[in-house]
Jmol script that loads the backbone (N, CA, C; Angstrom):
load data "model"
ATOM      1  N   MET A   1     114.913  77.241 150.801  1.00  0.00           N
ATOM      2  CA  MET A   1     115.117  77.998 149.571  1.00  0.00           C
ATOM      3  C   MET A   1     114.714  79.080 150.431  1.00  0.00           C
ATOM      4  N   PRO A   2     115.862  80.104 150.568  1.00  0.00           N
ATOM      5  CA  PRO A   2     115.308  81.574 150.986  1.00  0.00           C
ATOM      6  C   PRO A   2     113.965  82.092 150.890  1.00  0.00           C
ATOM      7  N   ALA A   3     113.283  83.003 152.085  1.00  0.00           N
ATOM      8  CA  ALA A   3     111.973  83.091 151.464  1.00  0.00           C
ATOM      9  C   ALA A   3     112.082  84.547 150.836  1.00  0.00           C
ATOM     10  N   THR A   4     113.519  85.295 150.566  1.00  0.00           N
ATOM     11  CA  THR A   4     113.381  86.550 149.708  1.00  0.00           C
ATOM     12  C   THR A   4     113.295  86.533 148.566  1.00  0.00           C
ATOM     13  N   ASN A   5     113.568  85.283 147.422  1.00  0.00           N
ATOM     14  CA  ASN A   5     113.591  85.105 146.487  1.00  0.00           C
ATOM     15  C   ASN A   5     112.141  84.902 146.227  1.00  0.00           C
ATOM     16  N   ARG A   6     111.350  84.817 146.578  1.00  0.00           N
ATOM     17  CA  ARG A   6     110.089  84.840 146.399  1.00  0.00           C
ATOM     18  C   ARG A   6     109.079  85.810 145.628  1.00  0.00           C
ATOM     19  N   LYS A   7     108.336  85.878 144.763  1.00  0.00           N
ATOM     20  CA  LYS A   7     107.814  86.906 143.909  1.00  0.00           C
ATOM     21  C   LYS A   7     106.469  86.753 144.612  1.00  0.00           C
ATOM     22  N   PRO A   8     105.514  88.407 145.422  1.00  0.00           N
ATOM     23  CA  PRO A   8     104.579  88.424 145.591  1.00  0.00           C
ATOM     24  C   PRO A   8     103.198  87.848 144.821  1.00  0.00           C
ATOM     25  N   LEU A   9     102.474  87.320 145.802  1.00  0.00           N
ATOM     26  CA  LEU A   9     101.447  86.600 145.105  1.00  0.00           C
ATOM     27  C   LEU A   9     100.542  87.305 144.144  1.00  0.00           C
ATOM     28  N   MET A  10     100.382  89.169 144.596  1.00  0.00           N
ATOM     29  CA  MET A  10      99.825  89.783 143.739  1.00  0.00           C
ATOM     30  C   MET A  10     100.859  89.906 142.238  1.00  0.00           C
ATOM     31  N   ARG A  11     102.535  90.063 141.754  1.00  0.00           N
ATOM     32  CA  ARG A  11     102.903  90.200 141.107  1.00  0.00           C
ATOM     33  C   ARG A  11     102.853  88.651 140.258  1.00  0.00           C
ATOM     34  N   SER A  12     102.569  87.519 140.888  1.00  0.00           N
ATOM     35  CA  SER A  12     102.509  86.151 140.263  1.00  0.00           C
ATOM     36  C   SER A  12     101.271  86.272 139.004  1.00  0.00           C
ATOM     37  N   LEU A  13      99.969  86.733 140.107  1.00  0.00           N
ATOM     38  CA  LEU A  13      98.719  87.110 139.650  1.00  0.00           C
ATOM     39  C   LEU A  13      98.983  87.697 138.301  1.00  0.00           C
ATOM     40  N   GLY A  14      99.417  89.028 138.463  1.00  0.00           N
ATOM     41  CA  GLY A  14      99.362  89.796 137.580  1.00  0.00           C
ATOM     42  C   GLY A  14     100.389  89.329 136.014  1.00  0.00           C
ATOM     43  N   GLU A  15     101.393  88.882 136.101  1.00  0.00           N
ATOM     44  CA  GLU A  15     102.234  87.892 135.007  1.00  0.00           C
ATOM     45  C   GLU A  15     100.959  87.090 134.537  1.00  0.00           C
ATOM     46  N   PHE A  16     100.235  86.243 135.508  1.00  0.00           N
ATOM     47  CA  PHE A  16      99.599  84.950 134.351  1.00  0.00           C
ATOM     48  C   PHE A  16      98.672  85.789 133.631  1.00  0.00           C
ATOM     49  N   PHE A  17      97.930  86.686 134.488  1.00  0.00           N
ATOM     50  CA  PHE A  17      96.444  87.361 133.796  1.00  0.00           C
ATOM     51  C   PHE A  17      97.434  88.243 132.128  1.00  0.00           C
ATOM     52  N   GLY A  18      98.280  88.728 132.599  1.00  0.00           N
ATOM     53  CA  GLY A  18      99.295  89.300 131.717  1.00  0.00           C
ATOM     54  C   GLY A  18      99.144  88.965 130.191  1.00  0.00           C
ATOM     55  N   HIS A  19     100.255  87.530 130.768  1.00  0.00           N
ATOM     56  CA  HIS A  19      99.946  86.198 129.865  1.00  0.00           C
ATOM     57  C   HIS A  19      98.503  86.375 128.705  1.00  0.00           C
ATOM     58  N   ILE A  20      97.754  85.842 129.555  1.00  0.00           N
ATOM     59  CA  ILE A  20      96.133  85.486 128.875  1.00  0.00           C
ATOM     60  C   ILE A  20      95.922  86.534 128.243  1.00  0.00           C
ATOM     61  N   LEU A  21      96.115  87.794 128.471  1.00  0.00           N
ATOM     62  CA  LEU A  21      95.774  89.219 127.516  1.00  0.00           C
ATOM     63  C   LEU A  21      96.721  89.313 126.407  1.00  0.00           C
ATOM     64  N   ALA A  22      97.489  88.661 126.330  1.00  0.00           N
ATOM     65  CA  ALA A  22      98.592  88.815 125.232  1.00  0.00           C
ATOM     66  C   ALA A  22      98.233  87.678 124.311  1.00  0.00           C
ATOM     67  N   GLY A  23      97.620  86.718 124.882  1.00  0.00           N
ATOM     68  CA  GLY A  23      96.950  85.496 123.988  1.00  0.00           C
ATOM     69  C   GLY A  23      95.814  85.834 123.495  1.00  0.00           C
ATOM     70  N   VAL A  24      95.109  86.770 124.255  1.00  0.00           N
ATOM     71  CA  VAL A  24      93.541  87.392 123.670  1.00  0.00           C
ATOM     72  C   VAL A  24      93.844  88.281 122.160  1.00  0.00           C
ATOM     73  N   ARG A  25      94.718  89.159 122.652  1.00  0.00           N
ATOM     74  CA  ARG A  25      95.116  90.540 121.555  1.00  0.00           C
ATOM     75  C   ARG A  25      95.524  89.874 120.496  1.00  0.00           C
ATOM     76  N   ALA A  26      96.486  89.015 120.131  1.00  0.00           N
ATOM     77  CA  ALA A  26      97.594  88.674 119.341  1.00  0.00           C
ATOM     78  C   ALA A  26      96.765  88.282 118.085  1.00  0.00           C
ATOM     79  N   LYS A  27      97.164  88.296 117.340  1.00  0.00           N
ATOM     80  CA  LYS A  27      96.795  88.331 115.706  1.00  0.00           C
ATOM     81  C   LYS A  27      96.973  86.851 115.313  1.00  0.00           C
ATOM     82  N   VAL A  28      95.992  85.892 115.127  1.00  0.00           N
ATOM     83  CA  VAL A  28      96.378  84.721 114.935  1.00  0.00           C
ATOM     84  C   VAL A  28      96.721  84.580 113.091  1.00  0.00           C
ATOM     85  N   PRO A  29      97.702  84.123 112.963  1.00  0.00           N
ATOM     86  CA  PRO A  29      97.852  84.349 111.638  1.00  0.00           C
ATOM     87  C   PRO A  29      97.140  83.143 110.734  1.00  0.00           C
ATOM     88  N   SER A  30      96.391  83.426 109.637  1.00  0.00           N
ATOM     89  CA  SER A  30      95.584  82.512 108.637  1.00  0.00           C
ATOM     90  C   SER A  30      96.128  82.761 107.441  1.00  0.00           C
ATOM     91  N   ASP A  31      96.022  81.441 106.700  1.00  0.00           N
ATOM     92  CA  ASP A  31      96.513  80.869 105.409  1.00  0.00           C
ATOM     93  C   ASP A  31      95.204  81.206 104.522  1.00  0.00           C
ATOM     94  N   SER A  32      94.044  81.658 104.824  1.00  0.00           N
ATOM     95  CA  SER A  32      92.821  81.807 103.887  1.00  0.00           C
ATOM     96  C   SER A  32      92.900  83.499 103.916  1.00  0.00           C
ATOM     97  N   GLU A  33      92.078  84.196 103.251  1.00  0.00           N
ATOM     98  CA  GLU A  33      92.219  85.366 103.108  1.00  0.00           C
ATOM     99  C   GLU A  33      90.438  85.874 102.943  1.00  0.00           C
ATOM    100  N   ALA A  34      89.713  86.380 103.921  1.00  0.00           N
ATOM    101  CA  ALA A  34      88.651  86.678 104.085  1.00  0.00           C
ATOM    102  C   ALA A  34      88.171  88.235 103.239  1.00  0.00           C
ATOM    103  N   ARG A  35      86.810  88.431 102.470  1.00  0.00           N
ATOM    104  CA  ARG A  35      87.190  89.905 102.135  1.00  0.00           C
ATOM    105  C   ARG A  35      85.404  90.290 101.693  1.00  0.00           C
ATOM    106  N   THR A  36      85.081  91.324 102.205  1.00  0.00           N
ATOM    107  CA  THR A  36      83.266  91.504 102.434  1.00  0.00           C
ATOM    108  C   THR A  36      83.321  92.086 100.873  1.00  0.00           C
ATOM    109  N   VAL A  37      82.248  91.629 100.666  1.00  0.00           N
ATOM    110  CA  VAL A  37      81.853  91.617  99.327  1.00  0.00           C
ATOM    111  C   VAL A  37      80.886  92.621  99.261  1.00  0.00           C
ATOM    112  N   LYS A  38      79.822  92.689 100.424  1.00  0.00           N
ATOM    113  CA  LYS A  38      78.443  93.623 100.050  1.00  0.00           C
ATOM    114  C   LYS A  38      78.145  93.343 101.793  1.00  0.00           C
ATOM    115  N   ARG A  39      77.772  94.947 102.095  1.00  0.00           N
ATOM    116  CA  ARG A  39      77.319  95.015 103.531  1.00  0.00           C
ATOM    117  C   ARG A  39      76.234  95.764 103.076  1.00  0.00           C
ATOM    118  N   GLN A  40      74.890  95.339 103.616  1.00  0.00           N
ATOM    119  CA  GLN A  40      73.452  96.048 103.920  1.00  0.00           C
ATOM    120  C   GLN A  40      72.882  96.047 105.183  1.00  0.00           C
ATOM    121  N   VAL A  41      72.998  97.515 105.221  1.00  0.00           N
ATOM    122  CA  VAL A  41      71.907  97.592 106.693  1.00  0.00           C
ATOM    123  C   VAL A  41      70.640  97.881 106.156  1.00  0.00           C
ATOM    124  N   HIS A  42      69.819  97.436 107.062  1.00  0.00           N
ATOM    125  CA  HIS A  42      68.730  98.019 107.041  1.00  0.00           C
ATOM    126  C   HIS A  42      67.619  98.614 108.176  1.00  0.00           C
ATOM    127  N   GLU A  43      67.561  99.419 108.600  1.00  0.00           N
ATOM    128  CA  GLU A  43      66.843 100.054 109.893  1.00  0.00           C
ATOM    129  C   GLU A  43      65.809 100.652 109.644  1.00  0.00           C
ATOM    130  N   GLU A  44      64.267 100.249 110.540  1.00  0.00           N
ATOM    131  CA  GLU A  44      63.231 100.414 110.605  1.00  0.00           C
ATOM    132  C   GLU A  44      62.651 101.466 112.259  1.00  0.00           C
ATOM    133  N   GLU A  45      62.232 102.329 112.282  1.00  0.00           N
ATOM    134  CA  GLU A  45      61.844 102.876 113.493  1.00  0.00           C
ATOM    135  C   GLU A  45      60.369 102.775 113.586  1.00  0.00           C
ATOM    136  N   GLN A  46      59.870 101.611 114.652  1.00  0.00           N
ATOM    137  CA  GLN A  46      58.520 101.893 114.916  1.00  0.00           C
ATOM    138  C   GLN A  46      58.346 101.978 116.374  1.00  0.00           C
ATOM    139  N   MET A  47      56.811 102.363 116.342  1.00  0.00           N
ATOM    140  CA  MET A  47      55.876 102.573 117.664  1.00  0.00           C
ATOM    141  C   MET A  47      55.912 101.473 118.343  1.00  0.00           C
ATOM    142  N   ILE A  48      56.712 100.518 119.737  1.00  0.00           N
ATOM    143  CA  ILE A  48      55.888  99.550 119.851  1.00  0.00           C
ATOM    144  C   ILE A  48      55.433  99.906 121.194  1.00  0.00           C
ATOM    145  N   ASP A  49      54.452  99.458 121.987  1.00  0.00           N
ATOM    146  CA  ASP A  49      54.045  99.783 123.377  1.00  0.00           C
ATOM    147  C   ASP A  49      54.063 101.071 123.430  1.00  0.00           C
ATOM    148  N   GLY A  50      53.859 102.142 122.700  1.00  0.00           N
ATOM    149  CA  GLY A  50      54.168 103.816 123.010  1.00  0.00           C
ATOM    150  C   GLY A  50      55.546 104.326 123.061  1.00  0.00           C
ATOM    151  N   ARG A  51      56.547 103.205 123.046  1.00  0.00           N
ATOM    152  CA  ARG A  51      57.645 103.018 122.929  1.00  0.00           C
ATOM    153  C   ARG A  51      58.406 103.346 121.700  1.00  0.00           C
ATOM    154  N   PRO A  52      59.459 104.353 121.503  1.00  0.00           N
ATOM    155  CA  PRO A  52      60.108 104.308 119.809  1.00  0.00           C
ATOM    156  C   PRO A  52      60.967 103.054 120.321  1.00  0.00           C
ATOM    157  N   VAL A  53      61.282 102.050 119.203  1.00  0.00           N
ATOM    158  CA  VAL A  53      62.739 101.326 118.999  1.00  0.00           C
ATOM    159  C   VAL A  53      62.560 100.988 117.349  1.00  0.00           C
ATOM    160  N   THR A  54      64.273 100.986 117.355  1.00  0.00           N
ATOM    161  CA  THR A  54      64.842 100.405 116.076  1.00  0.00           C
ATOM    162  C   THR A  54      65.241  99.208 115.727  1.00  0.00           C
ATOM    163  N   LEU A  55      64.174  98.567 114.409  1.00  0.00           N
ATOM    164  CA  LEU A  55      64.455  97.237 114.061  1.00  0.00           C
ATOM    165  C   LEU A  55      66.034  97.618 112.992  1.00  0.00           C
ATOM    166  N   ARG A  56      66.850  96.762 112.879  1.00  0.00           N
ATOM    167  CA  ARG A  56      67.726  96.780 112.449  1.00  0.00           C
ATOM    168  C   ARG A  56      68.475  95.027 111.898  1.00  0.00           C
ATOM    169  N   ARG A  57      68.567  95.178 110.668  1.00  0.00           N
ATOM    170  CA  ARG A  57      69.121  94.180 109.857  1.00  0.00           C
ATOM    171  C   ARG A  57      70.340  94.105 109.047  1.00  0.00           C
ATOM    172  N   THR A  58      71.463  93.537 109.590  1.00  0.00           N
ATOM    173  CA  THR A  58      72.619  93.768 108.954  1.00  0.00           C
ATOM    174  C   THR A  58      72.882  92.618 108.118  1.00  0.00           C
ATOM    175  N   THR A  59      73.368  92.720 106.804  1.00  0.00           N
ATOM    176  CA  THR A  59      73.564  91.320 106.096  1.00  0.00           C
ATOM    177  C   THR A  59      75.217  91.718 105.445  1.00  0.00           C
ATOM    178  N   ILE A  60      76.016  90.520 105.679  1.00  0.00           N
ATOM    179  CA  ILE A  60      77.199  90.593 105.464  1.00  0.00           C
ATOM    180  C   ILE A  60      77.725  89.664 104.633  1.00  0.00           C
ATOM    181  N   GLU A  61      78.085  89.837 102.955  1.00  0.00           N
ATOM    182  CA  GLU A  61      78.398  88.564 102.454  1.00  0.00           C
ATOM    183  C   GLU A  61      80.020  88.721 102.457  1.00  0.00           C
ATOM    184  N   GLU A  62      80.587  87.798 102.592  1.00  0.00           N
ATOM    185  CA  GLU A  62      82.431  87.412 102.483  1.00  0.00           C
ATOM    186  C   GLU A  62      82.223  86.461 101.445  1.00  0.00           C
ATOM    187  N   VAL A  63      83.533  86.341 100.930  1.00  0.00           N
ATOM    188  CA  VAL A  63      84.464  85.811 100.107  1.00  0.00           C
ATOM    189  C   VAL A  63      85.433  85.171 100.872  1.00  0.00           C
ATOM    190  N   VAL A  64      86.020  83.911 100.869  1.00  0.00           N
ATOM    191  CA  VAL A  64      87.241  83.588 101.292  1.00  0.00           C
ATOM    192  C   VAL A  64      88.026  82.381 100.773  1.00  0.00           C
ATOM    193  N   VAL A  65      88.885  83.587 100.715  1.00  0.00           N
ATOM    194  CA  VAL A  65      89.767  81.971  99.415  1.00  0.00           C
ATOM    195  C   VAL A  65      90.689  81.504 100.412  1.00  0.00           C
ATOM    196  N   HIS A  66      91.081  80.496 100.274  1.00  0.00           N
ATOM    197  CA  HIS A  66      91.746  79.215 100.683  1.00  0.00           C
ATOM    198  C   HIS A  66      92.837  79.230  99.770  1.00  0.00           C
ATOM    199  N   PRO A  67      94.197  79.001 100.179  1.00  0.00           N
ATOM    200  CA  PRO A  67      94.941  78.325  99.521  1.00  0.00           C
ATOM    201  C   PRO A  67      94.935  77.181  98.717  1.00  0.00           C
ATOM    202  N   GLU A  68      95.684  77.167  97.709  1.00  0.00           N
ATOM    203  CA  GLU A  68      95.875  75.958  97.153  1.00  0.00           C
ATOM    204  C   GLU A  68      96.801  74.827  97.961  1.00  0.00           C
ATOM    205  N   GLU A  69      95.866  73.503  98.001  1.00  0.00           N
ATOM    206  CA  GLU A  69      96.531  72.475  98.646  1.00  0.00           C
ATOM    207  C   GLU A  69      97.647  72.185  97.788  1.00  0.00           C
ATOM    208  N   THR A  70      98.567  71.398  98.268  1.00  0.00           N
ATOM    209  CA  THR A  70      99.458  70.290  97.593  1.00  0.00           C
ATOM    210  C   THR A  70      98.964  69.263  97.487  1.00  0.00           C
ATOM    211  N   PRO A  71      99.338  67.998  96.434  1.00  0.00           N
ATOM    212  CA  PRO A  71      98.716  66.819  96.324  1.00  0.00           C
ATOM    213  C   PRO A  71      99.364  65.821  97.390  1.00  0.00           C
ATOM    214  N   ARG A  72      98.788  65.234  97.990  1.00  0.00           N
ATOM    215  CA  ARG A  72      99.810  64.694  99.134  1.00  0.00           C
ATOM    216  C   ARG A  72     100.244  63.034  98.757  1.00  0.00           C
TER     217      ARG A  72
END
end "model"
wireframe off; spacefill off
backbone 0.3
color backbone group
């Protein structure tokens, strides 16, 4: 095989990582549907050891609706 038809190593690596990134960014199809019902954020500022800190608690309530399954 002649060496002129070979791709450079850096191009091959770029294509490899490009395929990985495409898979990471792709949206995954799902049969179920999730809806956020309630989102509650409680923040409190306090001084700890003479430094200001923020305490935050986030509560998210979701409802997941699954499609109806057909009997087997």
